[in-house]
C-alpha positions as CSV (number, residue, x, y, z in Angstrom):
1,M,-23.9,19.1,19.7
2,K,-24.8,19.4,15.7
3,S,-25.7,23.2,16.2
4,R,-21.9,24.0,17.9
5,L,-20.6,21.9,15.2
6,F,-22.8,23.8,12.6
7,I,-21.0,27.4,13.7
8,L,-17.7,25.5,14.3
9,Y,-18.1,24.8,10.7
10,I,-19.3,28.6,9.5
11,L,-16.5,29.9,11.9
12,C,-14.4,27.8,10.2
13,F,-15.1,28.7,6.7
14,L,-16.6,32.6,6.8
15,P,-12.9,33.6,5.7
16,I,-13.4,31.8,2.6
17,L,-17.0,32.2,2.1
18,V,-17.1,36.2,2.7
19,G,-13.4,36.6,1.6
20,Q,-12.0,40.1,0.2
21,K,-13.4,42.3,-1.8
22,K,-10.6,43.2,-3.7
23,V,-7.8,41.4,-4.8
24,P,-4.5,42.0,-3.5
25,N,-1.9,43.3,-6.0
26,L,-0.5,39.4,-7.4
27,T,1.9,39.0,-9.3
28,L,1.9,35.2,-11.5
29,K,4.3,33.0,-12.5
30,K,3.7,31.7,-16.2
31,M,4.6,28.2,-17.0
32,S,7.4,29.7,-19.1
33,G,8.6,31.6,-15.8
34,E,7.8,35.2,-16.9
35,R,6.4,36.7,-14.1
36,V,3.0,39.1,-14.9
37,M,1.3,41.3,-12.6
38,L,-3.3,40.7,-12.5
39,Q,-3.2,43.9,-13.3
40,H,-2.3,43.6,-16.7
41,Y,-5.2,41.7,-17.3
42,L,-7.7,44.0,-15.4
43,K,-6.5,46.7,-18.0
44,T,-8.6,45.4,-20.5
45,G,-12.0,43.4,-18.4
46,P,-13.0,41.2,-16.1
47,V,-10.8,38.0,-15.2
48,L,-11.4,34.6,-14.1
49,I,-8.8,33.0,-11.9
50,N,-9.4,29.2,-11.6
51,F,-7.3,27.2,-9.3
52,W,-6.8,23.4,-10.8
53,A,-4.3,20.6,-10.4
54,T,-3.8,17.4,-12.9
55,W,-4.6,15.7,-10.1
56,C,-8.2,16.8,-10.0
57,A,-10.9,15.2,-12.7
58,P,-13.7,18.0,-11.5
59,C,-10.4,20.9,-12.9
60,K,-10.1,18.6,-15.7
61,K,-13.9,18.6,-16.9
62,E,-14.2,22.5,-15.9
63,M,-11.3,23.5,-17.9
64,K,-13.0,22.5,-21.3
65,H,-15.4,25.3,-20.4
66,L,-12.9,27.5,-19.2
67,D,-11.3,27.3,-22.9
68,A,-14.5,27.7,-24.3
69,F,-15.5,31.1,-22.2
70,E,-12.2,32.5,-22.9
71,K,-12.7,32.1,-26.6
72,K,-16.1,33.5,-26.6
73,Y,-15.7,36.7,-24.7
74,K,-11.5,37.4,-25.0
75,D,-13.0,39.9,-27.5
76,K,-15.4,41.6,-25.2
77,G,-11.4,41.8,-22.5
78,F,-12.0,39.1,-20.2
79,S,-9.8,36.6,-19.7
80,V,-9.4,33.4,-18.0
81,L,-6.3,32.5,-16.0
82,A,-5.8,28.9,-14.7
83,V,-3.6,28.6,-11.8
84,S,-1.7,25.2,-11.7
85,N,-1.5,23.9,-7.5
86,D,0.6,21.2,-9.0
87,S,3.5,20.6,-6.6
88,Q,6.9,21.2,-8.2
89,K,7.6,17.7,-8.4
90,S,4.4,17.5,-11.2
91,L,5.4,20.9,-12.9
92,S,6.0,18.8,-16.2
93,K,2.8,17.3,-16.2
94,V,0.5,20.7,-16.2
95,R,2.7,21.5,-19.2
96,S,2.3,18.3,-21.3
97,Y,-1.7,18.6,-20.0
98,I,-1.7,21.9,-21.5
99,R,-0.1,21.2,-24.7
100,A,-2.0,17.6,-25.3
101,N,-5.2,20.2,-25.0
102,K,-4.6,23.0,-26.5
103,F,-6.1,25.3,-23.9
104,S,-6.4,28.9,-25.3
105,F,-6.0,30.7,-21.4
106,Q,-3.2,31.9,-20.3
107,V,-1.4,29.3,-17.4
108,F,-0.2,30.0,-14.4
109,L,2.0,28.1,-11.7
110,D,1.8,28.3,-7.7
111,P,3.3,25.1,-6.9
112,N,3.8,26.5,-2.9
113,N,-0.1,27.7,-3.1
114,Q,1.2,31.5,-2.4
115,V,-0.9,33.2,-4.6
116,L,-3.8,30.7,-3.5
117,K,-3.3,31.9,0.6
118,K,-3.4,35.5,-0.8
119,L,-6.9,35.2,-2.2
120,F,-8.5,32.9,0.8
121,S,-6.6,34.1,3.6
122,N,-4.3,31.0,4.4
123,A,-7.9,28.2,4.2
124,M,-7.2,26.1,0.9
125,P,-10.4,25.4,-0.5
126,V,-11.9,23.0,-2.6
127,L,-10.7,22.6,-6.0
128,P,-11.2,23.9,-9.1
129,A,-11.7,27.3,-7.3
130,N,-12.6,30.1,-9.4
131,I,-13.2,33.9,-8.7
132,L,-14.0,36.5,-10.9
133,V,-12.4,40.0,-10.5
134,G,-13.9,43.0,-12.1
135,Q,-12.1,45.3,-13.8
136,D,-11.4,47.3,-10.7
137,G,-10.4,44.9,-8.5
138,T,-13.5,43.6,-7.0
139,V,-14.4,39.9,-6.4
140,L,-17.5,39.6,-8.2
141,W,-17.9,35.9,-7.7
142,R,-16.5,33.0,-6.3
143,H,-17.1,29.1,-7.0
144,F,-15.9,26.1,-5.2
145,G,-16.1,22.5,-7.1
146,Y,-17.0,21.1,-10.2
147,I,-20.5,19.3,-11.2
148,P,-21.7,19.2,-14.8
149,G,-24.4,22.6,-15.2
150,D,-21.8,25.1,-13.1
151,E,-20.8,26.1,-16.0
152,K,-24.4,27.9,-16.6
153,K,-23.8,30.1,-13.7
154,M,-20.5,30.6,-14.4
155,E,-21.2,31.7,-18.1
156,A,-23.9,34.1,-16.4
157,E,-22.0,35.8,-14.3
158,I,-19.5,36.8,-16.4
159,I,-21.9,37.9,-19.1
160,A,-23.1,40.4,-15.9
161,A,-19.5,40.7,-15.4
162,L,-18.6,42.4,-19.3
163,Q,-21.8,44.6,-19.0
164,P,-21.2,48.2,-18.6
165,E,-22.4,50.1,-15.4
């Protein structure tokens, strides 16, 4: 019985674990309402797409590290794109949280989870969810959830993505 449950579990989450090799052509909506293509950011270098929400405590803990990575590696072409999955009703919380913390990375809104669904084949991953995308649009690394210490692995992946081929 346990082996059947394990197989069922693997089959349900296989699309998340394997996912796509390249990211689709995405349009992201900034907090200002402006729409930007993901490829705009990929022109300069690798991009870490972070999905988060104001109700997610691990997301908030991880964000200080994302901000540090953005500041540390921005001159090398690296970008962090934080995509909020808060509902339409709580968008004001997103704006006030970002302003209060003065994060340097770009913040986008995805209240209907359209971007999340495009990247995760309609399966809702655990938040925070991170996808590191190479400059050519290839998915280099994915990570779900956050516990202290995960930022060390994340930084190692960022450094590897910044290395010339």
